[in-house]
C-alpha positions as semicolon CSV with decimal commas, in nm:
position;residue;x (nm);y (nm);z (nm)
1;M;6,746;5,298;2,029
2;R;7,116;5,335;2,060
3;I;7,285;5,302;2,397
4;S;7,618;5,478;2,450
5;L;7,856;5,425;2,739
6;S;7,900;5,800;2,751
7;N;7,555;5,815;2,903
8;F;7,674;5,622;3,207
9;P;7,853;5,780;3,504
10;T;8,228;5,813;3,460
11;R;8,295;5,650;3,791
12;T;8,246;5,275;3,736
13;T;8,370;5,135;4,057
14;H;8,026;5,128;4,226
15;I;7,690;5,125;4,036
16;P;7,385;5,136;4,262
17;L;7,172;4,814;4,233
18;L;6,842;5,001;4,245
19;W;6,953;5,213;3,950
20;L;7,027;4,902;3,740
21;L;6,688;4,738;3,809
22;T;6,506;5,052;3,711
23;L;6,698;5,067;3,386
24;A;6,616;4,696;3,303
25;L;6,243;4,741;3,354
26;A;6,245;5,047;3,131
27;F;6,399;4,860;2,838
28;L;6,215;4,514;2,882
29;P;5,933;4,582;2,624
30;C;6,204;4,644;2,367
31;L;6,356;4,299;2,431
32;I;6,027;4,092;2,422
33;V;5,865;4,158;2,084
34;G;5,500;4,039;1,981
35;A;5,400;3,846;2,301
36;A;5,013;3,763;2,318
37;A;4,758;3,522;2,482
38;P;4,675;3,189;2,302
39;T;4,378;3,204;2,058
40;V;4,157;2,945;1,885
41;T;4,268;2,900;1,525
42;G;4,042;2,611;1,423
43;I;3,756;2,388;1,533
44;R;3,622;2,071;1,365
45;F;3,463;1,729;1,415
46;S;3,742;1,474;1,427
47;N;3,557;1,140;1,401
48;S;3,271;0,988;1,199
49;P;2,988;0,749;1,293
50;P;3,087;0,379;1,294
51;D;3,067;0,188;0,967
52;G;2,727;0,036;0,887
53;Q;2,526;0,304;1,070
54;H;2,447;0,515;0,764
55;N;2,616;0,836;0,892
56;F;2,452;0,809;1,235
57;Y;2,587;0,812;1,586
58;T;2,376;0,604;1,820
59;V;2,361;0,518;2,191
60;D;2,706;0,521;2,361
61;D;2,885;0,643;2,047
62;E;3,129;0,931;2,109
63;I;3,125;1,253;1,906
64;E;3,475;1,402;1,899
65;V;3,567;1,768;1,837
66;E;3,918;1,906;1,788
67;V;3,998;2,264;1,896
68;T;4,332;2,401;1,769
69;F;4,513;2,691;1,946
70;S;4,784;2,928;1,829
71;E;5,032;2,765;2,066
72;A;5,057;2,479;2,309
73;V;4,824;2,511;2,604
74;T;4,780;2,340;2,936
75;V;4,434;2,234;3,058
76;S;4,304;2,186;3,407
77;G;3,950;2,097;3,513
78;K;3,680;2,013;3,255
79;P;3,626;2,289;2,999
80;R;3,340;2,221;2,757
81;L;3,180;2,342;2,436
82;T;2,823;2,326;2,309
83;L;2,688;2,091;2,040
84;I;2,349;2,159;1,884
85;F;2,101;1,877;1,804
86;D;1,794;1,969;1,599
87;D;1,575;1,727;1,796
88;A;1,687;1,594;2,132
89;S;1,444;1,458;2,389
90;I;1,653;1,608;2,670
91;S;1,772;1,941;2,527
92;D;1,861;2,098;2,195
93;E;2,207;2,175;2,340
94;V;2,450;1,921;2,481
95;Y;2,807;1,960;2,603
96;A;3,124;1,802;2,471
97;T;3,376;1,791;2,757
98;Y;3,754;1,820;2,742
99;D;3,914;1,477;2,707
100;D;4,277;1,497;2,587
101;G;4,560;1,711;2,445
102;S;4,694;1,917;2,736
103;G;5,048;2,036;2,663
104;T;4,984;2,053;2,287
105;S;4,814;2,300;2,057
106;T;4,521;2,061;1,981
107;L;4,260;1,970;2,241
108;T;3,998;1,695;2,202
109;F;3,645;1,729;2,341
110;T;3,399;1,434;2,345
111;Y;3,027;1,378;2,392
112;E;2,864;1,037;2,449
113;V;2,522;1,001;2,280
114;A;2,242;0,924;2,527
115;E;1,914;0,731;2,490
116;G;1,638;0,928;2,319
117;E;1,859;1,180;2,139
118;R;1,828;1,236;1,766
119;D;1,940;1,481;1,500
120;H;1,840;1,408;1,141
121;D;1,995;1,719;0,987
122;G;2,343;1,686;1,132
123;V;2,521;1,794;1,451
124;A;2,641;2,156;1,471
125;I;2,881;2,345;1,704
126;K;2,764;2,668;1,860
127;A;2,983;2,977;1,810
128;N;3,180;3,107;2,112
129;S;3,047;2,822;2,325
130;L;3,385;2,700;2,456
131;K;3,369;2,764;2,831
132;L;3,619;2,700;3,113
133;N;3,354;2,542;3,339
134;S;3,568;2,626;3,648
135;G;3,879;2,497;3,470
136;R;4,169;2,673;3,296
137;I;4,332;2,684;2,950
138;R;4,663;2,874;2,952
139;N;5,005;2,885;2,787
140;A;5,352;2,828;2,931
141;A;5,365;3,192;3,042
142;D;5,051;3,123;3,247
143;E;4,840;3,348;3,026
144;E;4,468;3,254;2,988
145;A;4,361;3,159;2,636
146;N;4,118;3,367;2,434
147;L;3,826;3,121;2,380
148;A;3,640;3,301;2,099
149;H;3,568;3,074;1,798
150;N;3,343;3,037;1,497
151;S;3,044;2,803;1,467
152;V;3,045;2,475;1,272
153;S;2,730;2,423;1,067
154;E;2,519;2,107;1,040
155;D;2,696;1,811;0,880
156;S;2,467;1,551;0,720
157;S;2,741;1,290;0,750
158;R;2,717;1,318;1,129
159;K;2,359;1,261;1,241
160;V;2,218;1,112;1,560
161;D;1,955;0,846;1,627
162;T;1,935;0,607;1,918
163;L;1,756;0,322;1,735
164;V;2,026;0,259;1,476
165;T;2,202;-0,012;1,679
166;Y;1,959;-0,272;1,540
167;L;2,055;-0,170;1,191
168;A;2,427;-0,240;1,227
169;L;2,379;-0,569;1,044
170;G;2,572;-0,737;0,769
171;E;2,435;-0,684;0,420
172;E;2,358;-1,054;0,391
173;H;2,163;-1,082;0,717
174;V;1,833;-1,263;0,660
175;P;1,548;-1,180;0,899
176;A;1,453;-1,474;1,118
177;S;1,109;-1,341;1,205
178;P;0,809;-1,544;1,082
179;I;0,612;-1,223;1,019
180;L;0,755;-0,953;0,793
181;F;0,665;-0,622;0,637
182;N;0,572;-0,741;0,290
183;E;0,421;-0,449;0,096
184;I;0,384;-0,078;0,170
185;G;0,134;0,147;-0,005
186;N;0,247;0,507;0,039
187;A;-0,037;0,683;-0,138
188;A;-0,036;1,045;-0,249
189;R;-0,345;1,079;-0,030
190;T;-0,264;0,988;0,329
191;A;-0,612;0,844;0,371
192;H;-0,517;0,563;0,132
193;D;-0,191;0,456;0,302
194;W;-0,160;0,088;0,393
195;I;0,091;-0,166;0,525
196;E;0,087;-0,541;0,466
197;L;0,229;-0,794;0,713
198;R;0,295;-1,146;0,590
199;N;0,310;-1,472;0,784
200;T;0,584;-1,661;0,601
201;T;0,533;-1,989;0,787
202;N;0,308;-2,291;0,747
203;K;0,125;-2,237;1,073
204;A;-0,088;-1,962;1,223
205;R;0,097;-1,703;1,432
206;S;-0,041;-1,508;1,725
207;V;0,023;-1,133;1,736
208;D;-0,115;-1,077;2,085
209;D;0,038;-0,764;2,242
210;W;0,240;-0,690;1,929
211;E;0,281;-0,328;1,827
212;L;0,350;-0,137;1,507
213;S;0,527;0,197;1,546
214;I;0,685;0,458;1,319
215;I;0,984;0,691;1,334
216;T;0,985;1,007;1,124
217;K;1,152;1,345;1,138
218;D;0,871;1,463;1,363
219;K;0,786;1,141;1,548
220;D;1,015;0,947;1,777
221;D;0,907;0,581;1,772
222;E;0,538;0,661;1,795
223;S;0,281;0,382;1,818
224;I;0,050;0,330;1,519
225;V;-0,152;0,036;1,648
226;K;-0,142;-0,242;1,906
227;L;-0,242;-0,569;1,747
228;P;-0,530;-0,768;1,899
229;D;-0,520;-1,117;2,048
230;E;-0,564;-1,290;1,712
231;E;-0,368;-1,507;1,472
232;I;-0,249;-1,439;1,118
233;P;-0,325;-1,763;0,932
234;A;-0,047;-1,970;0,779
235;N;0,104;-1,822;0,461
236;S;-0,142;-1,533;0,480
237;T;-0,133;-1,157;0,513
238;L;-0,277;-0,886;0,734
239;L;-0,354;-0,551;0,576
240;I;-0,324;-0,249;0,808
241;V;-0,521;0,051;0,684
242;N;-0,625;0,383;0,835
243;R;-0,992;0,345;0,743
244;D;-1,236;0,084;0,620
245;P;-1,108;-0,043;0,282
246;G;-1,451;0,021;0,135
247;S;-1,386;0,396;0,140
248;T;-1,053;0,356;-0,042
249;P;-0,943;0,200;-0,373
250;L;-0,874;-0,124;-0,183
251;A;-1,104;-0,424;-0,206
252;A;-1,312;-0,512;0,094
253;G;-1,199;-0,803;0,310
254;I;-1,269;-0,948;0,653
255;E;-1,194;-0,739;0,960
256;F;-0,916;-0,890;1,171
257;G;-1,071;-1,056;1,474
258;S;-1,421;-1,067;1,327
259;T;-1,625;-1,373;1,423
260;D;-1,762;-1,381;1,067
261;K;-1,494;-1,567;0,873
262;G;-1,687;-1,526;0,548
263;Y;-1,767;-1,759;0,263
264;G;-1,551;-1,602;-0,002
265;A;-1,228;-1,403;-0,004
266;K;-1,028;-1,451;0,313
267;H;-0,789;-1,154;0,318
268;L;-0,781;-0,974;0,653
269;Y;-0,760;-0,607;0,740
270;L;-0,712;-0,403;1,057
271;V;-0,802;-0,035;1,085
272;A;-0,529;0,180;1,246
273;E;-0,645;0,542;1,242
274;E;-0,297;0,670;1,337
275;L;-0,137;0,528;1,024
276;E;0,016;0,812;0,821
277;L;0,322;0,764;0,601
278;P;0,533;1,070;0,507
279;N;0,522;1,141;0,135
280;D;0,899;1,191;0,115
281;G;0,958;0,830;0,218
282;R;1,174;0,926;0,518
283;F;1,042;0,693;0,784
284;M;1,105;0,362;0,953
285;L;0,835;0,114;1,055
286;I;0,907;-0,108;1,354
287;L;0,721;-0,427;1,449
288;R;0,765;-0,549;1,806
289;D;0,628;-0,855;1,980
290;D;0,583;-0,668;2,308
291;D;0,406;-0,331;2,320
292;R;0,579;-0,244;2,648
293;D;0,912;-0,194;2,471
294;T;0,822;0,099;2,245
295;G;1,114;0,340;2,218
296;T;1,376;0,078;2,302
297;L;1,589;-0,168;2,112
298;R;1,413;-0,465;2,269
299;A;1,147;-0,699;2,125
300;L;1,219;-0,601;1,766
301;V;1,061;-0,838;1,512
302;D;1,107;-0,656;1,181
303;I;1,175;-0,312;1,035
304;A;1,093;-0,143;0,707
305;G;1,232;0,179;0,568
306;N;1,531;0,399;0,634
307;H;1,396;0,710;0,805
308;F;1,741;0,844;0,884
309;A;1,865;0,853;0,524
310;D;1,754;1,035;0,214
311;T;1,519;0,863;-0,030
312;S;1,811;0,746;-0,243
313;S;1,882;0,486;0,026
314;V;1,541;0,328;0,078
315;P;1,285;0,473;-0,165
316;L;0,944;0,443;-0,001
317;D;0,810;0,775;-0,125
318;A;0,447;0,852;-0,204
319;G;0,260;0,764;-0,519
320;N;0,390;0,408;-0,529
321;V;0,347;0,066;-0,377
322;W;0,667;-0,105;-0,260
323;V;0,713;-0,480;-0,243
324;R;0,972;-0,653;-0,023
325;D;1,233;-0,910;-0,115
326;E;1,193;-1,118;0,199
327;R;1,552;-1,237;0,175
328;R;1,668;-0,884;0,256
329;D;1,654;-0,669;0,567
330;G;1,383;-0,408;0,549
331;H;1,628;-0,118;0,591
332;E;1,830;-0,211;0,283
333;K;1,772;-0,025;-0,043
334;N;1,767;-0,342;-0,250
335;A;1,502;-0,494;-0,026
336;W;1,228;-0,285;-0,188
337;E;1,113;-0,222;-0,543
338;E;0,816;-0,059;-0,712
339;A;0,523;-0,295;-0,756
340;E;0,339;-0,302;-1,088
341;Y;-0,035;-0,263;-1,130
342;T;-0,231;-0,589;-1,142
343;G;-0,565;-0,488;-0,992
344;L;-0,548;-0,770;-0,739
345;G;-0,650;-0,649;-0,394
346;Y;-0,828;-0,341;-0,525
347;D;-1,184;-0,241;-0,594
348;R;-1,260;-0,334;-0,954
349;G;-1,305;0,034;-1,040
350;A;-0,952;0,128;-0,927
351;E;-0,750;0,291;-1,204
352;D;-0,445;0,135;-1,367
353;S;-0,157;0,322;-1,199
354;L;0,151;0,258;-0,986
355;S;-0,033;0,402;-0,687
356;N;-0,257;0,095;-0,712
357;G;0,026;-0,152;-0,751
358;G;0,107;-0,471;-0,567
359;T;-0,136;-0,728;-0,431
360;P;-0,265;-0,585;-0,099
361;G;-0,425;-0,855;0,114
362;Y;-0,300;-1,133;-0,112
363;D;0,014;-1,343;-0,126
364;N;0,289;-1,216;-0,357
365;E;0,252;-1,535;-0,558
366;A;-0,126;-1,507;-0,587
367;I;-0,100;-1,424;-0,960
368;K;-0,051;-1,746;-1,153
369;D;0,044;-1,802;-1,515
370;R;-0,068;-2,163;-1,555
371;I;-0,361;-2,370;-1,435
372;S;-0,146;-2,628;-1,253
373;E;-0,063;-2,363;-0,993
374;F;-0,430;-2,322;-0,898
375;D;-0,604;-2,527;-0,631
376;S;-0,797;-2,832;-0,750
377;E;-1,137;-2,659;-0,760
378;A;-1,028;-2,337;-0,934
379;Q;-1,115;-2,286;-1,301
380;I;-1,068;-2,031;-1,578
381;T;-1,372;-2,072;-1,799
382;I;-1,549;-1,913;-2,097
383;S;-1,857;-1,775;-1,923
384;E;-2,046;-1,563;-2,179
385;I;-2,038;-1,497;-2,554
386;M;-2,190;-1,225;-2,773
387;L;-2,216;-1,391;-3,114
388;T;-2,348;-1,112;-3,335
389;T;-2,202;-0,783;-3,451
390;G;-2,550;-0,631;-3,481
391;R;-2,537;-0,593;-3,857
392;G;-2,170;-0,496;-3,846
393;R;-2,210;-0,203;-3,605
394;V;-2,066;-0,332;-3,278
395;P;-1,810;-0,598;-3,177
396;Q;-1,848;-0,957;-3,073
397;W;-1,699;-1,052;-2,738
398;I;-1,599;-1,352;-2,528
399;E;-1,599;-1,334;-2,149
400;L;-1,352;-1,535;-1,937
401;Y;-1,421;-1,600;-1,569
402;N;-1,191;-1,693;-1,277
403;N;-1,378;-1,876;-1,001
404;S;-1,084;-1,883;-0,758
405;L;-1,141;-1,678;-0,445
406;T;-0,772;-1,636;-0,363
407;D;-0,569;-1,645;-0,685
408;A;-0,553;-1,431;-0,998
409;V;-0,418;-1,534;-1,336
410;N;-0,218;-1,344;-1,596
411;L;-0,329;-1,453;-1,944
412;N;-0,018;-1,317;-2,114
413;G;0,112;-1,609;-2,320
414;W;-0,209;-1,812;-2,296
415;H;-0,370;-1,953;-2,611
416;L;-0,716;-1,929;-2,765
417;E;-0,815;-2,168;-3,043
418;I;-1,105;-2,072;-3,272
419;E;-1,289;-2,289;-3,525
420;N;-1,584;-2,149;-3,723
421;Y;-1,860;-2,313;-3,918
422;T;-1,856;-2,201;-4,279
423;S;-2,142;-1,951;-4,286
424;E;-2,223;-1,622;-4,455
425;D;-2,178;-1,411;-4,144
426;V;-1,808;-1,499;-4,106
427;L;-1,540;-1,382;-4,351
428;V;-1,233;-1,450;-4,136
429;S;-1,028;-1,770;-4,117
430;R;-1,224;-2,086;-4,047
431;Y;-0,954;-2,195;-3,803
432;A;-0,702;-1,989;-3,603
433;K;-0,493;-2,012;-3,288
434;I;-0,378;-1,696;-3,116
435;T;-0,148;-1,625;-2,823
436;F;-0,232;-1,335;-2,592
437;Q;0,039;-1,073;-2,619
438;K;0,002;-0,851;-2,314
439;D;-0,062;-0,870;-1,942
440;L;-0,428;-0,944;-1,888
441;Y;-0,521;-1,019;-1,527
442;V;-0,831;-1,216;-1,437
443;L;-0,882;-1,138;-1,070
444;P;-1,042;-1,372;-0,816
445;N;-1,414;-1,424;-0,885
446;Q;-1,401;-1,173;-1,172
447;T;-1,393;-1,157;-1,551
448;V;-1,221;-1,011;-1,860
449;L;-1,347;-0,960;-2,215
450;I;-1,187;-1,070;-2,540
451;V;-1,341;-0,836;-2,800
452;S;-1,332;-0,825;-3,179
453;N;-1,298;-0,447;-3,161
454;A;-1,320;-0,164;-2,910
455;A;-1,662;-0,020;-2,827
456;R;-1,836;0,200;-2,576
457;T;-1,967;0,070;-2,246
458;A;-2,204;0,211;-1,989
459;E;-2,026;0,029;-1,711
460;K;-1,681;0,184;-1,668
461;Y;-1,676;0,019;-1,327
462;A;-1,663;-0,318;-1,505
463;F;-1,389;-0,212;-1,746
464;P;-1,170;0,051;-1,572
465;S;-0,921;0,214;-1,811
466;G;-0,959;-0,077;-2,051
467;T;-0,761;-0,305;-1,815
468;R;-1,013;-0,588;-1,843
469;V;-1,042;-0,586;-2,222
470;Y;-0,828;-0,755;-2,491
471;N;-0,876;-0,629;-2,847
472;L;-0,837;-0,892;-3,122
473;Y;-0,844;-0,640;-3,407
474;D;-0,553;-0,443;-3,261
475;R;-0,333;-0,745;-3,196
476;H;-0,439;-1,035;-3,416
477;R;-0,597;-0,904;-3,736
478;D;-0,336;-1,090;-3,942
479;D;-0,374;-1,414;-3,744
480;L;-0,750;-1,408;-3,803
481;D;-0,748;-1,256;-4,154
482;I;-0,962;-0,965;-4,036
483;E;-1,007;-0,702;-4,305
484;S;-1,251;-0,466;-4,132
485;R;-1,264;-0,378;-3,764
486;W;-1,630;-0,482;-3,767
487;D;-1,574;-0,830;-3,914
488;A;-1,720;-1,115;-3,710
489;V;-1,470;-1,360;-3,563
490;L;-1,732;-1,619;-3,454
491;S;-2,007;-1,782;-3,658
492;Q;-2,364;-1,741;-3,536
493;E;-2,437;-2,096;-3,653
494;G;-2,143;-2,294;-3,522
495;F;-1,810;-2,244;-3,345
496;Y;-1,556;-2,404;-3,118
497;L;-1,337;-2,225;-2,863
498;A;-1,055;-2,377;-2,658
499;L;-0,852;-2,201;-2,389
500;A;-0,504;-2,329;-2,292
501;D;-0,238;-2,193;-2,059
502;R;0,110;-2,087;-2,164
503;R;0,280;-2,410;-2,060
504;S;0,043;-2,655;-2,232
505;P;-0,090;-2,501;-2,555
506;N;-0,225;-2,835;-2,681
507;K;-0,409;-2,928;-2,361
508;P;-0,724;-2,712;-2,334
509;I;-0,841;-2,624;-1,987
510;D;-1,183;-2,527;-2,123
511;E;-1,371;-2,607;-2,445
512;V;-1,705;-2,468;-2,559
513;G;-1,919;-2,468;-2,874
514;N;-2,110;-2,699;-3,110
515;L;-1,819;-2,802;-3,338
516;D;-1,553;-3,066;-3,271
517;G;-1,250;-2,833;-3,286
518;K;-1,059;-3,049;-3,530
519;R;-0,891;-2,851;-3,802
520;Q;-0,890;-3,135;-4,053
521;T;-1,266;-3,192;-4,040
522;R;-1,555;-2,983;-4,166
523;D;-1,820;-3,103;-3,927
524;E;-2,176;-2,982;-3,888
525;P;-2,296;-2,817;-3,564
526;T;-2,407;-3,082;-3,315
527;W;-2,680;-2,859;-3,170
528;E;-2,849;-2,535;-3,264
529;L;-2,739;-2,213;-3,100
530;P;-3,005;-1,994;-2,934
531;P;-3,122;-1,679;-3,119
532;V;-2,869;-1,396;-3,112
533;L;-3,127;-1,117;-3,167
534;T;-3,458;-1,032;-3,009
535;E;-3,767;-0,964;-3,219
536;D;-3,694;-0,591;-3,207
537;G;-3,330;-0,640;-3,312
538;A;-3,148;-0,617;-2,978
539;R;-2,837;-0,830;-2,940
540;V;-2,858;-1,121;-2,694
541;S;-2,560;-1,300;-2,541
542;L;-2,518;-1,667;-2,451
543;I;-2,462;-1,716;-2,079
544;R;-2,299;-2,029;-1,946
545;R;-2,461;-2,225;-1,668
546;Y;-2,269;-2,310;-1,352
547;G;-2,344;-2,577;-1,096
548;D;-2,472;-2,519;-0,746
549;A;-2,249;-2,277;-0,558
550;K;-2,068;-2,417;-0,256
551;N;-2,030;-2,241;0,075
552;D;-1,716;-2,064;-0,044
553;G;-1,885;-1,929;-0,354
554;Q;-1,707;-2,155;-0,606
555;A;-1,922;-2,333;-0,863
556;A;-1,819;-2,567;-1,143
557;A;-1,903;-2,472;-1,500
558;R;-2,124;-2,708;-1,698
559;D;-1,981;-2,883;-2,003
560;G;-1,953;-2,599;-2,255
561;K;-1,984;-2,838;-2,552
562;K;-2,341;-2,933;-2,460
563;R;-2,661;-2,743;-2,529
564;N;-2,783;-2,744;-2,170
565;A;-2,472;-2,552;-2,060
566;W;-2,600;-2,233;-2,224
567;I;-2,896;-2,004;-2,179
568;S;-3,003;-1,688;-2,358
569;A;-2,945;-1,364;-2,166
570;A;-3,308;-1,285;-2,243
571;N;-3,403;-1,552;-1,988
572;V;-3,164;-1,448;-1,709
573;K;-3,187;-1,182;-1,437
574;L;-2,909;-0,944;-1,536
575;V;-2,679;-0,726;-1,326
576;G;-2,794;-0,371;-1,389
577;D;-2,756;-0,203;-1,728
578;T;-2,421;-0,341;-1,838
579;Y;-2,325;-0,365;-2,204
580;Y;-2,025;-0,362;-2,431
581;G;-2,123;-0,233;-2,772
582;D;-2,483;-0,109;-2,775
583;T;-2,718;0,028;-2,512
584;T;-2,991;-0,216;-2,623
585;D;-2,774;-0,525;-2,570
586;L;-2,898;-0,795;-2,337
587;G;-2,601;-0,942;-2,155
588;N;-2,378;-0,929;-1,848
589;P;-2,031;-0,833;-1,979
590;G;-1,794;-0,788;-1,687
591;F;-2,013;-0,984;-1,444
592;R;-2,060;-1,358;-1,458
593;A;-2,427;-1,441;-1,436
594;G;-2,463;-1,644;-1,120
595;G;-2,143;-1,487;-0,990
596;P;-2,128;-1,161;-0,793
597;L;-2,494;-1,077;-0,840
598;P;-2,662;-0,808;-0,633
599;V;-2,853;-0,917;-0,328
600;Q;-3,222;-0,967;-0,407
601;L;-3,429;-0,776;-0,153
602;S;-3,785;-0,860;-0,064
603;S;-3,848;-0,587;0,197
604;F;-3,689;-0,283;0,364
605;Q;-3,846;-0,134;0,679
606;V;-3,774;0,161;0,907
607;E;-3,930;0,180;1,252
608;H;-3,883;0,424;1,542
609;T;-3,857;0,262;1,888
610;E;-3,739;0,362;2,232
611;A;-3,401;0,208;2,153
612;G;-3,362;0,418;1,836
613;I;-3,450;0,385;1,470
614;V;-3,466;0,017;1,375
615;I;-3,386;-0,067;1,014
616;K;-3,497;-0,411;0,895
617;W;-3,456;-0,583;0,562
618;A;-3,495;-0,927;0,412
619;T;-3,324;-1,100;0,120
620;E;-3,460;-1,378;-0,097
621;S;-3,112;-1,486;-0,211
622;E;-2,749;-1,381;-0,185
623;L;-2,440;-1,466;-0,388
624;N;-2,087;-1,391;-0,267
625;N;-2,228;-1,132;-0,028
626;A;-1,979;-1,018;0,236
627;G;-2,229;-0,790;0,406
628;F;-2,415;-0,461;0,422
629;N;-2,365;-0,096;0,512
630;I;-2,633;0,144;0,634
631;L;-2,582;0,502;0,516
632;R;-2,769;0,810;0,633
633;R;-2,812;1,177;0,552
634;E;-3,027;1,458;0,692
635;A;-3,072;1,673;0,383
636;K;-3,232;1,582;0,053
637;E;-2,917;1,660;-0,145
638;G;-2,660;1,584;0,125
639;E;-2,392;1,316;0,127
640;F;-2,478;0,968;0,249
641;K;-2,238;0,855;0,522
642;P;-2,213;0,508;0,680
643;I;-2,339;0,480;1,035
644;N;-2,240;0,120;1,107
645;A;-1,892;0,098;1,258
646;T;-1,824;-0,242;1,101
647;L;-1,965;-0,431;0,806
648;I;-2,295;-0,604;0,884
649;A;-2,218;-0,964;0,792
650;G;-2,410;-1,114;0,501
651;A;-2,491;-1,481;0,438
652;G;-2,230;-1,536;0,168
653;T;-2,394;-1,751;-0,099
654;T;-2,741;-1,880;-0,025
655;G;-3,079;-1,935;-0,187
656;E;-3,253;-1,916;0,150
657;R;-3,441;-1,616;0,284
658;N;-3,248;-1,411;0,541
659;T;-3,359;-1,125;0,764
660;Y;-3,144;-0,848;0,910
661;Q;-3,179;-0,567;1,161
662;F;-2,973;-0,261;1,255
663;V;-3,049;-0,003;1,527
664;D;-2,949;0,359;1,463
665;T;-2,893;0,479;1,818
666;T;-2,752;0,816;1,708
667;A;-3,069;0,939;1,535
668;K;-3,248;1,237;1,688
669;T;-3,622;1,289;1,710
670;G;-3,777;1,565;1,504
671;I;-3,541;1,515;1,208
672;V;-3,626;1,363;0,872
673;Y;-3,355;1,111;0,782
674;Y;-3,276;0,946;0,450
675;Y;-3,142;0,590;0,471
676;Q;-2,957;0,387;0,212
677;L;-2,879;0,015;0,207
678;E;-2,556;-0,095;0,038
679;D;-2,426;-0,448;-0,015
680;V;-2,057;-0,543;-0,045
681;S;-1,940;-0,856;-0,228
682;F;-1,635;-1,058;-0,132
683;A;-1,463;-0,913;-0,438
684;G;-1,504;-0,567;-0,285
685;E;-1,784;-0,461;-0,519
686;R;-2,043;-0,226;-0,373
687;Q;-2,397;-0,166;-0,484
688;T;-2,674;0,052;-0,349
689;L;-2,980;-0,169;-0,306
690;A;-3,237;0,080;-0,181
691;T;-3,294;0,434;-0,056
692;H;-3,564;0,519;0,198
693;R;-3,711;0,856;0,290
694;P;-3,958;0,863;0,583
695;R;-4,273;1,057;0,510
696;G;-4,255;1,329;0,773
697;Q;-4,072;1,339;1,103
698;L;-4,020;1,028;1,307
699;S;-4,225;0,979;1,621
700;A;-4,223;0,707;1,883
701;A;-4,548;0,567;1,750
702;G;-4,465;0,588;1,382
703;K;-4,378;0,276;1,188
704;L;-4,259;0,352;0,835
705;T;-4,245;0,060;0,596
706;T;-4,156;0,009;0,233
707;T;-4,204;-0,309;0,034
708;W;-4,033;-0,441;-0,277
709;G;-4,247;-0,220;-0,491
710;D;-4,123;0,089;-0,308
711;L;-3,755;0,004;-0,334
712;K;-3,564;0,224;-0,575
713;R;-3,239;0,108;-0,728
714;Q;-2,978;0,386;-0,717
715;D;-2,715;0,431;-0,989
């Protein structure tokens, strides 16, 4: 617009004031170009969680947010904006309040994390949530700011958890607690999850009023179990499971707090039905010495896991067993590693897999590699020998037995010396010394086989996945000069065997046979071996005799170089139909005769009384018997289920007669029940002893009895 003086009045001496003001207001928009209210141009988080907290804010930490405007603004009052937590015990939305920046274009809003709040996905900012809250945000021209803004999505580097304070520890911090999380079994099946606590001291420790809890994405420090008023023995472990170990791959043990301390294996277990470990490994276990402090940072004893991080930080995911380096804090990644399979702590039928790794219920050092590490009464002995190949059709085998009730041994690197009498049945070297070349674990009170060649077996329970068998043909055919896989490696007329550990190859820990074992001599057998075949051609093994069993089940082997140390399997009560080679074999491969034998029943009775159905049974002898289970079903083809809440304690090892009684108070009249009696050895082995079916319905007057002749062994 062009302004000309010719437009003004010609008389300039007096210009009315009102006329001038009107003219100024008319042209003011032309002089002030582009004026507008302040707007939000950016919004972001401006701080990060403190170092050492793994991307987590915790109690009393401040979350800061910067809001940038198009121009400097002045703030009065307490404007606020909304933060979103994915899991907060108070609310999913919390408010960051104005803190600083008035007079500039950048304002800071802060929120202080409160007890009980958590967000494992990352804090977010809600769109258009900046509110004046009775305050003001305006520019120098006193114009109110436009508060519209975008959202800020979840940021995994800014999470929230109120239990992380305990974890702000130096990387070299060593836990001072005497009881630690030692192993964790996160099974693919939740029903098989377990946790092992270890007493690292030389004296028993009480766990009265202690509590184990878990934090997961869906659980905020939730109790798993409160420990009873009992003690974990010195240098021992407590296994926490969610059901009786007998219904899982784990070996049976002694229930924590049980008055029956047992005669054999001493590992303890406690059933915690609430135990359930997430398969993704995102959890933290917390052990406290006061159950009143759940959900707080007080009374912490130990932790395991890193629930607030991804599995790349602390990998405790499913399908594996994890073992702890006790020098490290349980939240550190390098505190845990995958445990290998050994079989120790598991039912002998458990498969060889990482899901059955570790040594549940046993000390981490329970697997030895030399005899000097065993206690004074423990022995690794040659317990049974099959001397014939059955006319070259099936392999010979040598059974080794571990009589320790607490320790296992790895035979990798051990030595076996073999001397043979020169006879027609043996074509291999007269003398040889071999060194075992793979991991071969002999578990407490159990056995392994050294075989001349692989063969079939009816008892897969005794030899699961071949883990208890060592094949000489596969690994030592050159050492022994074996030409055919069916060649005999032991003479039926005379032999000598010596077993030595890896550290002392020239100091045998066991010697058996009727030769002297000296390579430079060609001696004659000092005594005649028993027949190796029956009259009808069945193979018969030689079974070693052991002395009288002690209360703890251990028994010393007789001198294996003397005739009276051996007996023909034809003259021994055998454990079921076990064989390695031929179905007609007479022998006990996989089970030491005189070791974990089945309980010998003499009677089994069922009687209906006013108190319920009374089940009675008697045993003539028991060996390594932890106890019994009573199972019941209502249909002929139904599933037998245990009805006793805890194991009915057995007598351990005894040659005396014992009687037992159990009352089924849940049975209903008018129903035909089937009952089954099962025994459980200290090694965790289970065997059905008898099945009973009442003839007709039970009545108050009916007494139903079976005797030994009526008992039926179940496969």
